[in-house]
N, C-alpha and C positions, 0 to 999 in steps of 0.2 A: 825378530832381531835383525833380519836382513833388511826389512823396510826401514828400520831406524838407521842402519849403516848407509843405505843408498840415499836416504833423505837428507842426511847431514850436510853433504856438499852444497845442496841447494840453499841452505841457510847461511852458509859461510859468507857469500857476497853481502847479504843483508847485515850480518854482524860487522863485517869490515866497514860498510857504509856508516853504520851507527857509530863505530869507534872513530871514524874520520870526522863525523859531525861533532863528536865530543872533543876531539883533538883540536879542530879548527876553532871551536868556541873558546877553548882554553888559551890557544895561541893569541887570538885577537884580544882577549881580556887578561892577558898574562900578568899585568901589574897587580891585579886583584889577588892572584895566587901568592904574591910576595908580601901580602898584607897591606897593600896600599888601598886608598879609597878614591872614588871618583870625585872630581872637582865640580860636581853638579851644583849649580846655583840653587835649584829647587830643593836639593837634598839638604843644603845648608839652611834654607828657609824652613823646611819641614822640621829639621832637628830643633830649631829654635821654637817652633810651635809646640813640639812634643815635650820639651823640658819639664814643664809644669806637671805633666801627666807622669813622667818617669820619676820625678821627685816624690809624688804621692805614693806610687807603687813601692818605692824604696822605704818609705816611712810606714806603709801599711801593707806588709807582705800578705799575698793571697787576695788582695782587693784590687779592683780597678777604679780609676778615678771617676769615670763617666761624665764629669763636668770639669771644664777647664776654667781656671780663674785668671789666666794670664793675658788673654786677648779679648778685645771687643767687649770688655766689662763682663765677660763670662759667656760661655756657649757649651753645648754638648761636646764632651771629649771624644765620643766614639766617631765623630766626624773627622777627627785628627789622627788618633791612634788607638787601636783596640786590639787586645790579644784574647779573643774569646776562647772559651773551653767548649768542648762538645762537638766541634767540627773536625771530622777525621782528616779532611783535606788540609786543614791548618797544621795538624800533626805531621802529615807527610811533608809539607813545605818546610817545617822546622827541621825535619831530618835532612832534607835536601840542603838547606842552608848550612847545616853542620858539616856537610861533606864538601860542598863547593859554594863559594860566595856568589851572591846574586850580582849581576843578572846572568851568570853562566848557565845555571839550570834552566832559566827561562829560554835562552837561545837554543840550548841543546834540545830540550823537549819540544820547543816550537818547530825546529827543523825536522826533528824525528816525526812529529805529527804530520808535517807537510809531506815528508817522504812516504809515510803510510797512506796519505790521501792519494798520491799519484799511483802507488802500488795497487790500491783498491781498483783503480781504473785501468789496470793492466800495463802500466808504464814499467819499463825495465828498471832494474836496480840502479844502473849507472845514470840513466836519465832522471830517475827519481832523486838521485843524489844531486844532480845539477839543479833540479827544481828546488830542492831544500836549500842549496846555497843561495839561489835567487830570492827565496822567501826570507831566509834568516838575515841576509846582509842587505836587504832592501834599506836604502839609506835612512828612511824615516825611523826605522827601529833604532838605528845608531844615534840619530839626532835626539830622540826622546830619552834615550839612555843617558846621553851626555847632559841633558837638561835635568835629569832626575825624576822623570815621569814614570816611576816604576809600576804603578797600577795600570796605566795605559799600556805599557810594554807587555805586561803579563797577559792582559786581556787580548791583545793582538796575537801574541805567541800561541795561545791555547786555542785560537779559532780554528786552525786547520785540523787539529785533533777532533774537534766537534764535528766538522764537516766529514772527516774520514769515518768517524763512528756512525754517522747517519747513513752515509753511502754504503758502508759495510752491512748495516742492519737491513737496508732495502734489498741487499743482495742475498738475503736468506739467513744471515747469522744473527738470529733474533736475540738469544740469551747473551752470547758473548758481545754482540754489538751493543745491546742495551747496557750491559755492565760497563763497557768501555765508554759509552756515551755519558753514563752517570759520572764516571771518573773525570772525563774531559770537561763536562759542564760544571762539575764541582770546582775544578781548577779555574774555569772561566768566570764563574760567579764569585768565587772567593777573591779573585783579583779586584773585585769591587770597583769596576769602572763601567757603569751602566751604559754610558754613551757608546763605547766600543761594542759592548754586547748587543746593543740596539742595532748597530750597523750590521753586525754579524747575523742578526735575526733576519735582516732583509735578504741576505744571500741564502740563508736557510729556507726562507719562504719561497723564493724563486726556484731553488733547487727542488723543494718539495713538489711544486707544480710540475716541474720537468719529470720527476719520478712518477707522478700521478698519470701524466700523459703516456709516458713510456710503458708503464706496467698496465695501464688501461688498454692500450693498443694490443698488447700481447696476451690479454685475457687473464691478468694476474691481479685484479682488483682486490681479491680476498687477501692475497699475500701483502698487498700494499696496506690494507687496513690493519692486518696483524702487526706488520712492521711499525706502522704509525702508533698503534696502541702500545707496543713495547717501548718506543721512544718517548711517548708521553709519560709513561711510568718512570723511565730513566730520568727524564728532566724533572719530574716531580721529586724523585729521590735527591737529585742534585740541589733542588730548591730547598728541600728540608734540611740537607746538610749545611747549606749556606744561609739558613734563616737567621742565625745568630749575627751575621754580618749585614744581611739585606733588610730585615724588618725594622731595626732601629733607624737605619738611614731612610727607609721608605717613610717612616713616621715623621722624621725630621724634615724631609723634603717639603712637606706642606708649609713649614714655617721658615724655610730658607729662601734665598733669593731665587731659587728655582720653582718656588711655589707661587700660587696666585696671590696677587696683591689685594689687600683689604682697602687700599686707597682708591678713590675715584680719579684723583689727579696725582701723578707721581711728581716728586720734587724735580724741577727742571725738565719736566716732560715736554717733548717736542711733538709736533703734529705727525701722526702716522701717515705713510704714503697712501694715496687713493686706492681703495679696494681692500686695504688691510684692516685688521681689527686689533683691539687692545690685547696685549700679550697676557696670557695666564701663567707665564713662566718668567724667564729672565727678560730683561729689556732687549728690544730688537737690535739696537745699535751695539749693545754690549755683546749679544750673541754672535753678531756678524763681524766683530772687530777683526778677527784673523781670517780673512778671506783671500783665496788665491786670485791673482789676475788671470784673465783668460789665457794670455800667452804664457803664463807661468807653468801651464801643463807641459810645456816643452822641456821642463827640467826632468821629466820622466825619461827622456831620451838623451838629453845633454845636461849634465848636472849643473853647469854654470851658465845656463841660458839666461838666468836672472841674477848672475853675479856671485851666487853662493851665500856666504854667511854675512850677517850684519856686523860681525866683529871678527874679521879675518886677518890672520898674519900674512905678511908678504915676504918674498925673497928677492934676491938681486935681479931676477928676470923681470920684475915688475916695472911697469912704466913709471910708477911713482918713485921708485928707487933710481931709475935711470935719469929721470928729470930733476928730482929733488934731493938725491943723495942717500947714503946708507942709513942716515938717522930715521928715515921713514920706516925702517924695519922694526923700530922700537915700539911701534904703536899698532893696535888692531884697527882695521879700516872697514867702513861700511860698504862692502862690495855689493851687497844685495840692493837691487834697485826696483823692487816691486812695491806694492801698496800695503803689505802687511806692516804693522808697527815695527817689528823686527823678527828675525829668524836665525836659528843656529845653523841652518843649512837647507838645501833643497830636498825635495822628494824625488830621488833618482831610482828608477826601477832597473836601470842597466840597459845599455845599447843592445846587447844580444837578446835580453828578455823582450824588449820592444819589437825587435825584428822577428823573433820566434812567435810572439803574440799574434802578429799579422799572419804569419805562416799557419798557426793553429786556427785562426779565423777562417782561413780558406780551406784547409785540409781536413779538419775534424768532421767526422760524419756521424757522430753519436747524437747530435742535437744539443749536447751539453754546452757547446760554444755559445749558443744564444743566451743561456742563463748567465754565463760568465760575461758575455759582451754587454748585456743589458745592465748587469750589476756594475761593471766597470764604467759604462757610460753614465749611469745614474750617479755613482760616487763622484765622478769627475765634475758633473754639473753641480751637485750639492756642495762640493768643496769650494766652488766659486763664491758662495754666500751672497754678499751684497753685489758682486760682479756677475751674478748668474744670468741666465737667459730667461726671456719671457715665455709664457705658456705656448704661444704659436711656434716659436723657434724650437722649443723642446719637443713639441709634437712632431715637427719635421724630423728632428734627430731620431726620435724613437720609431718613426714610421719607415725609415730607410731599410732596416733589416726585413721588415714585413713586406715591403714592396719588392725587395730582392727575392724573397722566398716565393712570392706569387708570380713573379715575371721572368726569373732568370732562365727557365727552360724554354721560354718563348722567344728569347733573343738569341738568334743564331749568329748574328754578325760579330758578337764579342764573346770571348771566353768568359766563364763565370767570374774568375778573379778580376779581370779587367772591367767587366760590367759592374761588379760590386764596387770597384774603385771609382768608376765614373759616377755611380749613384751617390756614394759617400761625398765625393767632391761637390757634386751638384747640389746635394742637400745642404751641405755646409755653406756654400755660396748663397743659396736662397735664404737660409736662416739668418745669415749675416746681413743680407740686403734688407730684410724686413725688420730686423731687430732695432730696438730703440735704446735710449740712454738707460743703462742699468739703474742709475739713481732715480729715474722717474718712471720706471716700469714695474708693474706687478709681476714678479718673477716666480719661477718654480719654487725657489727657496722661501719666498713669502707665503706661497700657498701651503707648503709643508709646515712652516712656522705657525700659520694660523689654524690649520686643520688636522695635521698628522699628529696622532696622539704621542705625547711625551717629547716631540721634536723641539718644542720651545723651552725645554729644560736644559738644553745643551748649548755650548758656545764653541767658538773657534772652528768654523767650517773647514778650514784648511786641513784639520786633523782627519777628516773623512778620507782624504787621499791615502791615508795609511792603509785602508782596506785593499788598495790595489797591490799591496805587497803579497796578498794571497791570490787575488784573481788573475793578475797578469802572468806570474810564473805557472799557474795552474794551466791556463790555456796554451801558454808558450810550450810547455813540455808535452802536452797532449798533441800539439802540432808536430813536434819532432817525432813523437811516437807514431803518428799517422804517416809522416814522411817516410819512415822506415818500413811501413807495412807493405808486404808484397801485393796486397789487393789494391793499393793506391795506384791510380792510373798514372803512367809515366809522364804523359803530356801535362796532366794537372799538377803533378809534382814539380815539373820544370817551371810551369807558369807561376805556381805559388811561390817558388823560390825567387824568381825574378821580380814579381810584384812586391813581395815582402821586403826584399832588399832594396828595391827601387823606391818604395814609399819612405822607409825609415832612412835609408842612405841619402835619398833625395832631399829630405828635410834637413839633414846634417849639411849637405852640400850648399843648400840655399843659405843656411845660417852662417856658413863659412864665407860665402861670396857676397851675399846680399841680405844681411840680417834684417833690414828694414821691412822686407816682405813678410816676415814671420812675427817680429816683435815691433814695439813702437819705435825702436831705432835710435832713440836719443840718449839711452844709457844714463838717464837722470833719475834722481830720487828727490822727493820733496824735502827730505831731511838734509840734503846736501847744503841747503842754505845756512845751516849751522856751522859749516866749515869755512875756513878762509877761502875767499873767492879764487885766489891764485892756485889752490890745490885742486879745485873741482875739475878742470879740463883733464889733468893727468889721471884723476880718479875715473872719469868717464872712459878715457882711453884704456885704462887697465881693465875695466869691465868688458869692453869690446874685445880685448885680447883674451881674457878668460873664456868668453863665449867661443871665439874662433878656435882656441886650443881644444876645448871640449867637443866642439863640432867635428874637428879633424879626428880626435881620439875615438869618438863614437862611430864615425864613418869607417875608420880602420878596423874596429872590432866587428862591425857588421860585415865588412868585406871578408874578413878572416872566417867568421862563422859561416857565411854563405859559401865561401870557398871550400870549407870542410864538407858541407852537405853536397855541394856540386861534385867534389872529388869522390864522395861515396856513390853518388848517383851515376857517375861515369866509370865506376869500378876502379878508380885510381887508388882508393882506400877501400879494401874489401870488408874490413871488420866494422860492423855497426857499433861494437863495444868500444873500439878505439875512438871513433868519432864522438860517442857519448861521453867518454872520459875527457876528451879534448874540450868539448863544450862545457863540461862541468868545471874544468880547470880555468877556462876563459871567463866564465860567469863569475867564479869566485875571485879570480884575479882582478877583473873589472871592478866589482863592488868593493872588494877589500881595499884596493888602492884608493878609490874615491872616498871611502869612509874614513881613511886615516887623515883626511883633511879636517874632519870634524871631531874625531876621537882617536887618539893614539897615546903614546907613552906620556906625552906632556899633559894629558888630560887627567892625571892622577896626582894624589898627594899622600903624604904620610899621615898617620893618625895624629901626630903632633901638629902638623900643618893644618889638619882639619879642625882640631880643637882650638887652634889660634884664631879661627874665624869668630869664635864666641868670647874672645878676650873682652872683659868688661870695659866699657868706656868710662872716661873720667866722670862724666855727669852721673851715670848710674852708680858708680862706686861711691861718689860723694853722698848720694841719697841713701844708699844701703848702709854706709858706715855711720851716718849721722842720725838716721831714723830707723834703727833696727826693730824687727818684730812688731811693726805697725802695719795696719791694714789700710792701704790707700792705692790709688792708681796714678799713673803719670800720663802726660800728653806730650810726646816728643815731636813737636811740630818741625823740628830741624831734620827729621829722618824719613820723610815720606811716610807718615805714621800709619797709613792704611795699607801699606805693602811692606811691613816691617816686622820681622820676627826676632831681630837681635835684642830689642828692648824687652819683649816678653820672655826672653831667655833668662833675664835677671830680675825684672820687675813686672808688676801687673800694669797693663796699659789699657787705655780706652781705644787704642788702635790695635794693629796686628797684621797678620797675613793669613788669609783663608779664602778659597774660591767659592765657598758655600756658606757665607755668613747668614745669620738670622736676618730675614728680609726687613723686619721693622728696624733693626739696628742699622742696616744699610741705608734705609730711608732717613733715619735720624742723622747719619753721617752727611748725606747729601743736603738735607734741609737745614741742619743746625750746626753740627760739630765742625764741618768744613768751613762754615761761615763764622766760626769762633763765637758762637752764642754762649755767653758767660753763664746764663741760667742753666743750660743743658750741661755744659762742662762741669759746673758745680754739683749738679744732682747725680753725676756719675762718680762721686767721691774722688775727684781729680785733685790731688794734694800738691802735685808738682807739675810745672809746665816748662818745657825747654824751648827757648826762643833764640833767634840768631841776632836780635838787636834789642835795644832798650824798649821796654814795654810802655812805660809812662802811664801805668794803670795803678792807682793806689792799692787795690786789692792784691796786687802781685808784688811780693817782697823778694828782691834779688838776694840770693844766698851765695852764689858761686859763679865764677866765670872760668870755663875750662880753657886749656891751651888750644883746643880745636875751635874755640869761639862760641861754644854753646853757653847760653846764659840759663842757669837753673833758678827758676822762680818758685817760691812757695805761694800757693793760692790760699790766701787768708779767708776768702769767701766760700771755700769748699763746704758743702753741706754735711760731709762725713758719711759713715756707713749707713746711718738711719737717722730720721728726725721726725718729730711730732709736728703735724701741720694744724693750722687753725680751722681750715675749711676744705671742703671737697666740692669741686664743680663737676657736674655731670654734663657731658657734651654728646650730641647725637651720633657722631660718626668718628672713625679713626682719623679722617682728614682734619676734623675740628680738634682732636686731641693733639695731633702733630702741630697744627698752627698755633694752638694755645701756648705752646712752649716759648713762643716769641713775645707774648704779651703778659703772661702771668708769672709771678714770682713763685716758683715751685717750692721754695722753702716755707712759704706761708700757706699756699693753696695747692692741693693735689687735684689732678684731673683724672676722671674715669669716664668710660664710655657707657652710653645708655643701656647697652645689653647686659651690664653688670650692676645696674642700679639696685635691683632687688637684693643683691648680696651685700650691700654696703653696711647695713646695720646702723644703729644710733650712736652718736658721738657728740661730744661737746664742741661748740663753736666759739667758746670763750678764748680770749688771748692766751697764748701759751706762756707759762712761767718757766723760762729757760733754765733757771737755777734748780727748781724743785721738780720739774717734769722732765724726765730724761729717758733716753733709750740708748743703751751702750752695748757694743759688740764685745762679748767676753770669750768666745771661742770660734775658730774658723778653720775650715779645711775645704777641699774641693767639693765634698758631698754634704757638708754640714755647716750651718751658721747658728750660733746661739747668742741671744741678746737678753740683757736685763732691762726690764721696763719699770718705771716708777711714775705714777701720776694719781692724783686723787679724783681724776675725772676720766670717763671713757674717751678715748682719742683715736684719731686715724693716724697711722704711722706709715711713712714712705721709706722704703729700703732701696739703697743704691745698687740693687741686684737685678739682673735681667729676668724678666718674666718669661717662663717657658712652661706651658701647661702640662707637658707629658713627663711626669716623674717627680717634680717638686711637691712636697707636702709641708704644711705648717701646723704647729701645735702651740697652744698657749697653756702652760702648766700641764702639758701632756694631753690636752683636749684638742681635737681637730679644729682648725680655723681655716676660713675661706681666703685664698689668696686672690686679690684683685689686680688686674692689669692697670697700672697707674702711670700717669705721665707718658703714655704711649708705649714705653718699653720696660718700665720698672714694676716692682711688686709693692703692694700695699695691704695693710691689715687693719681692721677695726679691733681695738684692744680695750677691754673693760678697765674700769678704775682699779687702782691698787698696785701692788708689786707683783710682777709676773716674769716668768721665763718664757721667752719666745724661741722656738726652734724651727729652722728650715732643714729639711733633709731630702736628698736626691736619691731616689730608688726607682729607676724606670722599670715598670712592670713588663714592658715590651721586651726588654733584654732577657729577663728570666723566662718568659714564655718562649722566646726565640731559642734560648739555650736548650730547652726541652725538645723543640722541633729538630734542632741540629743533632742531638743525641739519637733521636729516633731515626732520622735519615741516615746517620752513620751506621747504625745497627743494621738497617735494611741493606745498605750498600755492602757491608761485610758478608751478609747472607748471600747476596748476588755473587 
């Protein structure tokens, strides 16, 4: 009893810290507690994508849709929204959502996980609290929240708990550590963002090597093996629990735009750069589209180093307002002037975190700093994507720490911090001197794209910088922890403080006084040409002002933080705890204030305002009212059709919005649909086409002109849900099948590929009697299509449904029939003579198998 009483006070600071983290999460996202919703553009798009699935669930209680009919002529629904049963983690998440609206639970548990990570490494409670603030309010987390990237946010937030569990297990807590790792990995995997989990695995791998060396040197290899075995088992349990989410998506990946192409030549394919090879994943240009500029890394230290957001509100202090008047405040302005297509805001780590990161790089003596440094450096270079460095330059960067370790004891003229600074600066200048034009150089990112497993499945390299939200505060707070240790040499402490403040503060000072030395200095953006010429000079001046303001702000924060540590060092402040709390408050204040630029009270809407986003447009309403209960698709050319989820909210579309479309359909879009190939549009059961001007095409009948100027045409040449063809042409390759759609009338002739020739069966090639030979859709839902067929001859029938080999089965009068991939993307069947009922049904076996795995994993976890 005495032990319990005396131990309780030690737990109180941790409990207080946890409550503070919860309180801060609730304060930042307080509009959610009042029932409001985020104004996230992606949330709106995703809601439009999911409407078809929710409608099916409402009409079929207890069933999941599995297949979406509303977008891209049909695709697997579990890539859009899926509520699987059997995964205990999903049940926990539902309970969390019932208590607090997302993303509050993600932020709270993410910061709590980071707090635990620092505590595992001996960092005090209040310093761990400071680190948790630095992690949680890392600006990238706020920006993706504002954009509605919930899966990415969840994956980032649960990473620290995974690292903490691994570190705890390596420190001898085998059973408890493994159980916690299974839980943390369960959350990480259930977030269903493989790209972020992949980057997390890089940190885990480097950290595992560190523990192998550390424990090997101390003669604890047996303990290392036991810990590793426990963790492998824990990850296995997490994988089992998450199988219901992961396995269907893994299966789909091979057929999506992230899978290998079956084409030898892609539509519109450009020549690869010298030394690179053909991608087996997404297109290289598509993958590297969102790449950071090299100088954009300065936003980690100064938020507005590249101007901030692509759509920023301005106030009366703006140069635009002073020069052009108050009316300028009525519009959002493209303050961002980097090379990304657009951005909601910069990746800002915090001025104090950057300063303390350098401090940790100098003072940490555990060796862990090298793991964090190499992870951080690697992620920085990877985030540059198409602007990355060539292999020789990267080798120089990566060799600097090794050279330092091998030589710093032999260099007596310079202190280790100064020597490290000289090496880093010299290496950077050398790499810059030998570097070539990124557009013509085979870069590290090209090497990874060509040879690193899975890397070419991902896009948007700039998102990799999100991993610095964990690595930089980690080393930063380890640095302060080392600074406070009595074993730290006083002279080294002083030198580290001055070097860290000098490097980070010096960069801010240069940006304030001579920004051209750090950035390209012209404050121009290629997209500025779209603006009135007389506006651009004021816009550039405003970008320069924003940079100077944030440079001064960051400099002030660094000086205050350095002053606090200096005051403790000189015993002007004797309490380490007070300094820790002051740093925590400063870090929170710094990040909190910057983040309100991108998401604050105006970033929310009421539920009625949210629903108003889906108010039906006049063209869609006209079609729905005049052609109810009919099965067709529309082609809304007036609405950026391949990035549109508003139309699929109300009608089935041959377009839509999804980042992981079926690869063949994407190729069809690029080769034919975007070129308005009438044959292809007709074979997709496109009954209505929206145009912005008169078509002048006899097959298009004008039905209605909306007040918005949309012209609703009925496509009289539409082939319908299914049709009987006269002949089938067998072509050697998928390339031929895709090209054939340009020259062959698919209403008369179907095309299949040679690999399916043996499945074709015999059929009549006589002319089709359109009156007496029919195939008619009589029943349709997301998972089922039923047709009535009538012909006195065996025929080949083409269906305007997307071919997907995993889950769709066909029967003719209840007997199994072979589905052939027809016209590159559609389905075809050979049907015998007579009157028959044809049924397609979607029952993906992988989902059922994965559900059993998830139940097994959940049971094992409960036993743990």
